[in-house]
All heavy atoms as TSV, in Angstrom:
chain	resi	resn	atom	element	x	y	z
A	1	MET	N	N	10.037	-16.510	9.054
A	1	MET	CA	C	11.289	-17.012	9.536
A	1	MET	C	C	11.334	-17.036	11.054
A	1	MET	O	O	12.396	-17.143	11.640
A	1	MET	CB	C	12.446	-16.195	8.968
A	1	MET	CG	C	12.593	-16.394	7.467
A	1	MET	SD	S	14.036	-15.638	6.740
A	1	MET	CE	C	15.368	-16.441	7.583
A	2	GLY	N	N	10.220	-16.895	11.677
A	2	GLY	CA	C	10.196	-16.991	13.123
A	2	GLY	C	C	11.057	-15.928	13.770
A	2	GLY	O	O	10.957	-14.758	13.467
A	3	SER	N	N	11.927	-16.356	14.646
A	3	SER	CA	C	12.773	-15.410	15.362
A	3	SER	C	C	14.104	-15.173	14.650
A	3	SER	O	O	15.028	-14.623	15.231
A	3	SER	CB	C	13.031	-15.910	16.782
A	3	SER	OG	O	13.746	-17.134	16.723
A	4	GLY	N	N	14.203	-15.597	13.402
A	4	GLY	CA	C	15.439	-15.403	12.648
A	4	GLY	C	C	15.666	-13.942	12.303
A	4	GLY	O	O	14.779	-13.101	12.442
A	5	HIS	N	N	16.867	-13.653	11.881
A	5	HIS	CA	C	17.248	-12.318	11.439
A	5	HIS	C	C	17.644	-12.437	9.977
A	5	HIS	O	O	18.801	-12.754	9.673
A	5	HIS	CB	C	18.400	-11.779	12.285
A	5	HIS	CG	C	18.032	-11.660	13.727
A	5	HIS	ND1	N	18.320	-12.637	14.644
A	5	HIS	CD2	C	17.370	-10.686	14.390
A	5	HIS	CE1	C	17.859	-12.270	15.829
A	5	HIS	NE2	N	17.284	-11.084	15.703
A	6	ALA	N	N	16.669	-12.210	9.087
A	6	ALA	CA	C	16.844	-12.498	7.659
A	6	ALA	C	C	18.119	-11.904	7.087
A	6	ALA	O	O	18.864	-12.598	6.385
A	6	ALA	CB	C	15.627	-12.023	6.876
A	7	HIS	N	N	18.400	-10.649	7.341
A	7	HIS	CA	C	19.576	-10.018	6.744
A	7	HIS	C	C	20.857	-10.749	7.167
A	7	HIS	O	O	21.695	-11.084	6.328
A	7	HIS	CB	C	19.662	-8.535	7.132
A	7	HIS	CG	C	20.858	-7.844	6.560
A	7	HIS	ND1	N	20.958	-7.558	5.214
A	7	HIS	CD2	C	22.007	-7.427	7.128
A	7	HIS	CE1	C	22.129	-6.976	4.994
A	7	HIS	NE2	N	22.778	-6.883	6.142
A	8	GLN	N	N	20.997	-11.020	8.438
A	8	GLN	CA	C	22.188	-11.716	8.934
A	8	GLN	C	C	22.212	-13.168	8.479
A	8	GLN	O	O	23.261	-13.706	8.100
A	8	GLN	CB	C	22.240	-11.659	10.456
A	8	GLN	CG	C	22.424	-10.270	11.003
A	8	GLN	CD	C	22.204	-10.215	12.514
A	8	GLN	OE1	O	21.686	-11.161	13.107
A	8	GLN	NE2	N	22.586	-9.111	13.127
A	9	ASP	N	N	21.056	-13.828	8.524
A	9	ASP	CA	C	20.991	-15.242	8.179
A	9	ASP	C	C	21.329	-15.474	6.708
A	9	ASP	O	O	22.059	-16.418	6.375
A	9	ASP	CB	C	19.608	-15.806	8.487
A	9	ASP	CG	C	19.308	-15.801	9.977
A	9	ASP	OD1	O	20.246	-15.652	10.787
A	9	ASP	OD2	O	18.117	-15.937	10.327
A	10	ILE	N	N	20.806	-14.633	5.826
A	10	ILE	CA	C	21.067	-14.806	4.391
A	10	ILE	C	C	22.545	-14.587	4.090
A	10	ILE	O	O	23.151	-15.331	3.313
A	10	ILE	CB	C	20.150	-13.885	3.562
A	10	ILE	CG1	C	18.712	-14.386	3.683
A	10	ILE	CG2	C	20.596	-13.836	2.109
A	10	ILE	CD1	C	17.669	-13.463	3.104
A	11	VAL	N	N	23.145	-13.587	4.717
A	11	VAL	CA	C	24.580	-13.354	4.538
A	11	VAL	C	C	25.376	-14.576	5.006
A	11	VAL	O	O	26.304	-15.037	4.326
A	11	VAL	CB	C	25.020	-12.076	5.290
A	11	VAL	CG1	C	26.534	-11.950	5.308
A	11	VAL	CG2	C	24.383	-10.845	4.656
A	12	GLU	N	N	25.031	-15.132	6.133
A	12	GLU	CA	C	25.729	-16.302	6.663
A	12	GLU	C	C	25.528	-17.523	5.762
A	12	GLU	O	O	26.479	-18.270	5.485
A	12	GLU	CB	C	25.262	-16.612	8.086
A	12	GLU	CG	C	25.892	-17.830	8.707
A	12	GLU	CD	C	27.387	-17.717	8.941
A	12	GLU	OE1	O	27.947	-16.606	8.844
A	12	GLU	OE2	O	28.011	-18.757	9.217
A	13	LEU	N	N	24.308	-17.736	5.281
A	13	LEU	CA	C	24.052	-18.866	4.384
A	13	LEU	C	C	24.829	-18.719	3.082
A	13	LEU	O	O	25.376	-19.697	2.559
A	13	LEU	CB	C	22.552	-18.989	4.110
A	13	LEU	CG	C	21.715	-19.408	5.318
A	13	LEU	CD1	C	20.232	-19.272	5.018
A	13	LEU	CD2	C	22.062	-20.816	5.764
A	14	ALA	N	N	24.903	-17.503	2.552
A	14	ALA	CA	C	25.678	-17.267	1.326
A	14	ALA	C	C	27.156	-17.560	1.569
A	14	ALA	O	O	27.833	-18.162	0.730
A	14	ALA	CB	C	25.483	-15.833	0.849
A	15	ARG	N	N	27.678	-17.149	2.721
A	15	ARG	CA	C	29.077	-17.402	3.059
A	15	ARG	C	C	29.346	-18.905	3.155
A	15	ARG	O	O	30.334	-19.414	2.622
A	15	ARG	CB	C	29.448	-16.718	4.372
A	15	ARG	CG	C	30.930	-16.798	4.703
A	15	ARG	CD	C	31.239	-16.229	6.078
A	15	ARG	NE	N	30.665	-17.036	7.160
A	15	ARG	CZ	C	31.131	-18.223	7.547
A	15	ARG	NH1	N	32.159	-18.765	6.939
A	15	ARG	NH2	N	30.562	-18.876	8.534
A	16	LEU	N	N	28.455	-19.614	3.817
A	16	LEU	CA	C	28.611	-21.067	3.933
A	16	LEU	C	C	28.599	-21.731	2.563
A	16	LEU	O	O	29.395	-22.646	2.289
A	16	LEU	CB	C	27.506	-21.648	4.819
A	16	LEU	CG	C	27.593	-21.300	6.303
A	16	LEU	CD1	C	26.318	-21.742	7.014
A	16	LEU	CD2	C	28.820	-21.924	6.940
A	17	TYR	N	N	27.717	-21.288	1.682
A	17	TYR	CA	C	27.650	-21.839	0.327
A	17	TYR	C	C	28.946	-21.564	-0.432
A	17	TYR	O	O	29.509	-22.461	-1.055
A	17	TYR	CB	C	26.457	-21.245	-0.428
A	17	TYR	CG	C	26.390	-21.696	-1.862
A	17	TYR	CD1	C	25.972	-22.979	-2.180
A	17	TYR	CD2	C	26.743	-20.845	-2.895
A	17	TYR	CE1	C	25.923	-23.409	-3.495
A	17	TYR	CE2	C	26.696	-21.250	-4.211
A	17	TYR	CZ	C	26.288	-22.538	-4.507
A	17	TYR	OH	O	26.239	-22.954	-5.812
A	18	GLN	N	N	29.436	-20.342	-0.353
A	18	GLN	CA	C	30.664	-19.978	-1.054
A	18	GLN	C	C	31.864	-20.783	-0.570
A	18	GLN	O	O	32.780	-21.065	-1.345
A	18	GLN	CB	C	30.958	-18.489	-0.884
A	18	GLN	CG	C	29.999	-17.617	-1.654
A	18	GLN	CD	C	30.224	-16.136	-1.385
A	18	GLN	OE1	O	30.664	-15.762	-0.303
A	18	GLN	NE2	N	29.923	-15.314	-2.372
A	19	HIS	N	N	31.861	-21.173	0.680
A	19	HIS	CA	C	32.971	-21.946	1.238
A	19	HIS	C	C	32.749	-23.461	1.147
A	19	HIS	O	O	33.505	-24.242	1.717
A	19	HIS	CB	C	33.221	-21.536	2.698
A	19	HIS	CG	C	33.843	-20.185	2.815
A	19	HIS	ND1	N	33.108	-19.025	2.827
A	19	HIS	CD2	C	35.140	-19.809	2.902
A	19	HIS	CE1	C	33.918	-17.996	2.932
A	19	HIS	NE2	N	35.159	-18.437	2.968
A	20	GLY	N	N	31.692	-23.865	0.455
A	20	GLY	CA	C	31.448	-25.289	0.255
A	20	GLY	C	C	30.902	-26.018	1.462
A	20	GLY	O	O	30.939	-27.242	1.526
A	21	ARG	N	N	30.360	-25.274	2.426
A	21	ARG	CA	C	29.842	-25.907	3.639
A	21	ARG	C	C	28.326	-26.040	3.624
A	21	ARG	O	O	27.750	-26.681	4.491
A	21	ARG	CB	C	30.303	-25.133	4.865
A	21	ARG	CG	C	31.837	-25.171	4.969
A	21	ARG	CD	C	32.374	-24.624	6.233
A	21	ARG	NE	N	31.882	-25.390	7.353
A	21	ARG	CZ	C	31.626	-24.850	8.544
A	21	ARG	NH1	N	31.822	-23.566	8.741
A	21	ARG	NH2	N	31.191	-25.597	9.523
A	22	LEU	N	N	27.671	-25.415	2.645
A	22	LEU	CA	C	26.223	-25.534	2.458
A	22	LEU	C	C	26.026	-26.042	1.038
A	22	LEU	O	O	26.241	-25.325	0.065
A	22	LEU	CB	C	25.533	-24.189	2.662
A	22	LEU	CG	C	24.020	-24.157	2.507
A	22	LEU	CD1	C	23.353	-25.085	3.527
A	22	LEU	CD2	C	23.502	-22.746	2.671
A	23	LEU	N	N	25.675	-27.300	0.912
A	23	LEU	CA	C	25.665	-27.977	-0.382
A	23	LEU	C	C	24.311	-27.838	-1.086
A	23	LEU	O	O	23.551	-28.799	-1.200
A	23	LEU	CB	C	26.046	-29.442	-0.190
A	23	LEU	CG	C	27.382	-29.662	0.527
A	23	LEU	CD1	C	27.627	-31.139	0.751
A	23	LEU	CD2	C	28.517	-29.008	-0.226
A	24	LEU	N	N	24.036	-26.639	-1.569
A	24	LEU	CA	C	22.754	-26.385	-2.231
A	24	LEU	C	C	22.660	-27.072	-3.586
A	24	LEU	O	O	21.598	-27.550	-3.968
A	24	LEU	CB	C	22.537	-24.880	-2.401
A	24	LEU	CG	C	22.452	-24.070	-1.117
A	24	LEU	CD1	C	22.317	-22.591	-1.438
A	24	LEU	CD2	C	21.299	-24.545	-0.257
A	25	ASP	N	N	23.759	-27.119	-4.334
A	25	ASP	CA	C	23.724	-27.722	-5.672
A	25	ASP	C	C	23.273	-29.179	-5.625
A	25	ASP	O	O	22.560	-29.644	-6.517
A	25	ASP	CB	C	25.091	-27.618	-6.343
A	25	ASP	CG	C	25.509	-26.177	-6.566
A	25	ASP	OD1	O	24.629	-25.318	-6.776
A	25	ASP	OD2	O	26.722	-25.909	-6.514
A	26	GLU	N	N	23.683	-29.884	-4.585
A	26	GLU	CA	C	23.302	-31.292	-4.461
A	26	GLU	C	C	21.826	-31.474	-4.158
A	26	GLU	O	O	21.282	-32.562	-4.344
A	26	GLU	CB	C	24.144	-31.955	-3.363
A	26	GLU	CG	C	25.590	-32.163	-3.733
A	26	GLU	CD	C	26.455	-30.904	-3.641
A	26	GLU	OE1	O	25.947	-29.820	-3.310
A	26	GLU	OE2	O	27.648	-31.013	-3.922
A	27	MET	N	N	21.164	-30.430	-3.705
A	27	MET	CA	C	19.735	-30.510	-3.402
A	27	MET	C	C	18.860	-30.337	-4.640
A	27	MET	O	O	17.683	-30.669	-4.614
A	27	MET	CB	C	19.353	-29.447	-2.378
A	27	MET	CG	C	19.955	-29.638	-1.033
A	27	MET	SD	S	19.367	-28.329	0.050
A	27	MET	CE	C	20.474	-28.489	1.406
A	28	VAL	N	N	19.428	-29.799	-5.715
A	28	VAL	CA	C	18.657	-29.530	-6.930
A	28	VAL	C	C	18.673	-30.760	-7.812
A	28	VAL	O	O	19.735	-31.232	-8.218
A	28	VAL	CB	C	19.228	-28.312	-7.692
A	28	VAL	CG1	C	18.485	-28.103	-9.007
A	28	VAL	CG2	C	19.156	-27.065	-6.821
A	29	THR	N	N	17.500	-31.284	-8.094
A	29	THR	CA	C	17.379	-32.465	-8.937
A	29	THR	C	C	17.362	-32.093	-10.404
A	29	THR	O	O	17.886	-32.810	-11.243
A	29	THR	CB	C	16.070	-33.217	-8.612
A	29	THR	OG1	O	16.028	-33.466	-7.213
A	29	THR	CG2	C	15.985	-34.527	-9.345
A	30	SER	N	N	16.761	-30.945	-10.727
A	30	SER	CA	C	16.571	-30.581	-12.122
A	30	SER	C	C	16.478	-29.071	-12.272
A	30	SER	O	O	16.007	-28.377	-11.374
A	30	SER	CB	C	15.277	-31.233	-12.630
A	30	SER	OG	O	15.031	-30.910	-13.967
A	31	VAL	N	N	16.946	-28.581	-13.417
A	31	VAL	CA	C	16.771	-27.177	-13.785
A	31	VAL	C	C	15.925	-27.176	-15.050
A	31	VAL	O	O	16.250	-27.858	-16.021
A	31	VAL	CB	C	18.120	-26.481	-14.048
A	31	VAL	CG1	C	17.909	-25.050	-14.508
A	31	VAL	CG2	C	18.995	-26.516	-12.792
A	32	VAL	N	N	14.827	-26.450	-15.015
A	32	VAL	CA	C	13.932	-26.397	-16.174
A	32	VAL	C	C	13.934	-24.978	-16.728
A	32	VAL	O	O	14.153	-24.017	-15.999
A	32	VAL	CB	C	12.492	-26.834	-15.815
A	32	VAL	CG1	C	12.465	-28.282	-15.380
A	32	VAL	CG2	C	11.884	-25.948	-14.758
A	33	PRO	N	N	13.679	-24.854	-18.027
A	33	PRO	CA	C	13.578	-23.517	-18.615
A	33	PRO	C	C	12.343	-22.794	-18.081
A	33	PRO	O	O	11.617	-23.334	-17.250
A	33	PRO	CB	C	13.465	-23.788	-20.111
A	33	PRO	CG	C	12.957	-25.181	-20.208
A	33	PRO	CD	C	13.460	-25.904	-18.995
A	34	SER	N	N	12.104	-21.636	-18.561
A	34	SER	CA	C	11.030	-20.804	-18.014
A	34	SER	C	C	9.634	-21.415	-18.147
A	34	SER	O	O	8.667	-20.841	-17.675
A	34	SER	CB	C	11.056	-19.419	-18.658
A	34	SER	OG	O	10.898	-19.525	-20.056
A	35	GLU	N	N	9.523	-22.577	-18.764
A	35	GLU	CA	C	8.237	-23.269	-18.832
A	35	GLU	C	C	7.959	-23.914	-17.478
A	35	GLU	O	O	8.282	-25.078	-17.236
A	35	GLU	CB	C	8.237	-24.315	-19.944
A	35	GLU	CG	C	8.394	-23.732	-21.333
A	35	GLU	CD	C	7.233	-22.820	-21.701
A	35	GLU	OE1	O	6.074	-23.101	-21.317
A	35	GLU	OE2	O	7.490	-21.805	-22.369
A	36	ILE	N	N	7.373	-23.156	-16.593
A	36	ILE	CA	C	7.179	-23.586	-15.210
A	36	ILE	C	C	6.313	-24.835	-15.113
A	36	ILE	O	O	6.504	-25.668	-14.227
A	36	ILE	CB	C	6.590	-22.429	-14.383
A	36	ILE	CG1	C	7.611	-21.299	-14.312
A	36	ILE	CG2	C	6.195	-22.887	-12.992
A	36	ILE	CD1	C	7.093	-20.026	-13.703
A	37	ASN	N	N	5.389	-25.002	-16.036
A	37	ASN	CA	C	4.498	-26.171	-15.988
A	37	ASN	C	C	5.280	-27.474	-16.049
A	37	ASN	O	O	4.878	-28.468	-15.443
A	37	ASN	CB	C	3.469	-26.097	-17.098
A	37	ASN	CG	C	2.464	-24.995	-16.862
A	37	ASN	OD1	O	2.230	-24.582	-15.724
A	37	ASN	ND2	N	1.869	-24.491	-17.922
A	38	GLU	N	N	6.409	-27.490	-16.776
A	38	GLU	CA	C	7.247	-28.700	-16.817
A	38	GLU	C	C	7.748	-29.043	-15.414
A	38	GLU	O	O	7.786	-30.206	-15.019
A	38	GLU	CB	C	8.443	-28.487	-17.737
A	38	GLU	CG	C	8.104	-28.329	-19.192
A	38	GLU	CD	C	9.335	-28.015	-20.028
A	38	GLU	OE1	O	10.459	-28.375	-19.606
A	38	GLU	OE2	O	9.167	-27.404	-21.089
A	39	GLY	N	N	8.130	-28.026	-14.684
A	39	GLY	CA	C	8.601	-28.242	-13.324
A	39	GLY	C	C	7.526	-28.779	-12.412
A	39	GLY	O	O	7.759	-29.689	-11.617
A	40	PHE	N	N	6.315	-28.219	-12.535
A	40	PHE	CA	C	5.209	-28.702	-11.716
A	40	PHE	C	C	4.875	-30.155	-12.040
A	40	PHE	O	O	4.611	-30.954	-11.146
A	40	PHE	CB	C	3.963	-27.832	-11.900
A	40	PHE	CG	C	4.013	-26.547	-11.138
A	40	PHE	CD1	C	3.944	-25.329	-11.800
A	40	PHE	CD2	C	4.127	-26.532	-9.758
A	40	PHE	CE1	C	3.983	-24.136	-11.098
A	40	PHE	CE2	C	4.165	-25.356	-9.045
A	40	PHE	CZ	C	4.101	-24.157	-9.722
A	41	GLU	N	N	4.899	-30.510	-13.305
A	41	GLU	CA	C	4.610	-31.895	-13.689
A	41	GLU	C	C	5.667	-32.845	-13.129
A	41	GLU	O	O	5.334	-33.931	-12.655
A	41	GLU	CB	C	4.523	-32.021	-15.210
A	41	GLU	CG	C	3.300	-31.347	-15.803
A	41	GLU	CD	C	1.989	-31.853	-15.211
A	41	GLU	OE1	O	1.833	-33.078	-15.035
A	41	GLU	OE2	O	1.118	-31.008	-14.924
A	42	ALA	N	N	6.921	-32.442	-13.164
A	42	ALA	CA	C	7.988	-33.286	-12.622
A	42	ALA	C	C	7.812	-33.470	-11.120
A	42	ALA	O	O	8.009	-34.568	-10.587
A	42	ALA	CB	C	9.347	-32.678	-12.943
A	43	MET	N	N	7.424	-32.402	-10.417
A	43	MET	CA	C	7.212	-32.513	-8.972
A	43	MET	C	C	6.034	-33.429	-8.674
A	43	MET	O	O	6.101	-34.255	-7.760
A	43	MET	CB	C	6.974	-31.138	-8.358
A	43	MET	CG	C	8.230	-30.301	-8.271
A	43	MET	SD	S	8.041	-28.773	-7.321
A	43	MET	CE	C	6.718	-27.947	-8.185
A	44	LYS	N	N	4.959	-33.293	-9.444
A	44	LYS	CA	C	3.786	-34.153	-9.227
A	44	LYS	C	C	4.122	-35.620	-9.441
A	44	LYS	O	O	3.583	-36.489	-8.768
A	44	LYS	CB	C	2.658	-33.744	-10.174
A	44	LYS	CG	C	1.983	-32.462	-9.806
A	44	LYS	CD	C	0.881	-32.157	-10.824
A	44	LYS	CE	C	0.281	-30.793	-10.626
A	44	LYS	NZ	N	-0.712	-30.478	-11.669
A	45	SER	N	N	5.021	-35.892	-10.382
A	45	SER	CA	C	5.361	-37.286	-10.694
A	45	SER	C	C	6.172	-37.941	-9.580
A	45	SER	O	O	6.239	-39.156	-9.506
A	45	SER	CB	C	6.155	-37.345	-12.000
A	45	SER	OG	O	7.477	-36.876	-11.804
A	46	GLY	N	N	6.816	-37.108	-8.754
A	46	GLY	CA	C	7.647	-37.655	-7.679
A	46	GLY	C	C	9.045	-38.034	-8.120
A	46	GLY	O	O	9.806	-38.611	-7.360
A	47	ASP	N	N	9.400	-37.726	-9.365
A	47	ASP	CA	C	10.715	-38.078	-9.894
A	47	ASP	C	C	11.825	-37.135	-9.443
A	47	ASP	O	O	12.994	-37.425	-9.642
A	47	ASP	CB	C	10.695	-38.089	-11.428
A	47	ASP	CG	C	9.836	-39.217	-11.967
A	47	ASP	OD1	O	9.652	-40.225	-11.265
A	47	ASP	OD2	O	9.349	-39.085	-13.111
A	48	VAL	N	N	11.469	-36.005	-8.881
A	48	VAL	CA	C	12.472	-35.010	-8.501
A	48	VAL	C	C	12.261	-34.580	-7.053
A	48	VAL	O	O	11.187	-34.765	-6.490
A	48	VAL	CB	C	12.410	-33.771	-9.413
A	48	VAL	CG1	C	12.705	-34.129	-10.851
A	48	VAL	CG2	C	11.069	-33.081	-9.315
A	49	THR	N	N	13.302	-34.009	-6.483
A	49	THR	CA	C	13.223	-33.496	-5.119
A	49	THR	C	C	13.075	-31.986	-5.138
A	49	THR	O	O	12.155	-31.424	-4.567
A	49	THR	CB	C	14.482	-33.868	-4.324
A	49	THR	OG1	O	14.631	-35.277	-4.368
A	49	THR	CG2	C	14.378	-33.407	-2.891
A	50	ARG	N	N	14.008	-31.300	-5.814
A	50	ARG	CA	C	13.996	-29.845	-5.912
A	50	ARG	C	C	14.180	-29.457	-7.371
A	50	ARG	O	O	14.987	-30.057	-8.074
A	50	ARG	CB	C	15.128	-29.206	-5.109
A	50	ARG	CG	C	15.086	-29.478	-3.639
A	50	ARG	CD	C	14.102	-28.533	-2.941
A	50	ARG	NE	N	14.192	-28.630	-1.497
A	50	ARG	CZ	C	13.501	-29.477	-0.768
A	50	ARG	NH1	N	12.689	-30.330	-1.333
A	50	ARG	NH2	N	13.624	-29.479	0.548
A	51	ILE	N	N	13.477	-28.441	-7.794
A	51	ILE	CA	C	13.593	-27.940	-9.164
A	51	ILE	C	C	13.897	-26.449	-9.105
A	51	ILE	O	O	13.345	-25.725	-8.288
A	51	ILE	CB	C	12.285	-28.161	-9.943
A	51	ILE	CG1	C	12.062	-29.651	-10.153
A	51	ILE	CG2	C	12.310	-27.430	-11.264
A	51	ILE	CD1	C	10.805	-29.969	-10.905
A	52	VAL	N	N	14.782	-26.030	-9.982
A	52	VAL	CA	C	15.075	-24.608	-10.152
A	52	VAL	C	C	14.538	-24.213	-11.516
A	52	VAL	O	O	14.787	-24.899	-12.513
A	52	VAL	CB	C	16.586	-24.333	-10.079
A	52	VAL	CG1	C	16.891	-22.881	-10.434
A	52	VAL	CG2	C	17.109	-24.673	-8.699
A	53	VAL	N	N	13.797	-23.111	-11.565
A	53	VAL	CA	C	13.282	-22.604	-12.831
A	53	VAL	C	C	14.238	-21.525	-13.316
A	53	VAL	O	O	14.465	-20.527	-12.638
A	53	VAL	CB	C	11.859	-22.036	-12.676
A	53	VAL	CG1	C	11.375	-21.445	-13.992
A	53	VAL	CG2	C	10.903	-23.118	-12.193
A	54	ASP	N	N	14.802	-21.723	-14.494
A	54	ASP	CA	C	15.709	-20.749	-15.101
A	54	ASP	C	C	14.870	-19.814	-15.945
A	54	ASP	O	O	14.508	-20.109	-17.069
A	54	ASP	CB	C	16.750	-21.475	-15.953
A	54	ASP	CG	C	17.751	-20.535	-16.597
A	54	ASP	OD1	O	17.590	-19.300	-16.453
A	54	ASP	OD2	O	18.694	-21.035	-17.221
A	55	VAL	N	N	14.556	-18.665	-15.400
A	55	VAL	CA	C	13.645	-17.720	-16.083
A	55	VAL	C	C	14.335	-16.989	-17.234
A	55	VAL	O	O	13.675	-16.286	-17.990
A	55	VAL	CB	C	13.034	-16.704	-15.100
A	55	VAL	CG1	C	12.141	-17.412	-14.104
A	55	VAL	CG2	C	14.100	-15.902	-14.396
A	56	GLN	N	N	15.624	-17.150	-17.392
A	56	GLN	CA	C	16.331	-16.501	-18.487
A	56	GLN	C	C	16.450	-17.395	-19.714
A	56	GLN	O	O	16.999	-16.980	-20.730
A	56	GLN	CB	C	17.707	-16.039	-18.029
A	56	GLN	CG	C	17.613	-14.969	-16.971
A	56	GLN	CD	C	18.976	-14.446	-16.566
A	56	GLN	OE1	O	19.998	-14.875	-17.057
A	56	GLN	NE2	N	18.972	-13.491	-15.666
A	57	SER	N	N	15.956	-18.604	-19.652
A	57	SER	CA	C	16.017	-19.524	-20.792
A	57	SER	C	C	14.937	-19.199	-21.794
A	57	SER	O	O	13.860	-18.811	-21.467
A	57	SER	CB	C	15.832	-20.961	-20.340
A	57	SER	OG	O	16.886	-21.354	-19.544
């Protein structure tokens, strides 16, 4: 993280997200179950931008 301050930065990013000023949900193209290979295949295809792996599925 270079010269960042992880503890402070993460708290600030979480606050921005909670207040709707950091639009993380819009960055996620797809959520895949714990089958990580599906996510890798989707990324290789170029059909998605960001994937979240739901490890509890």
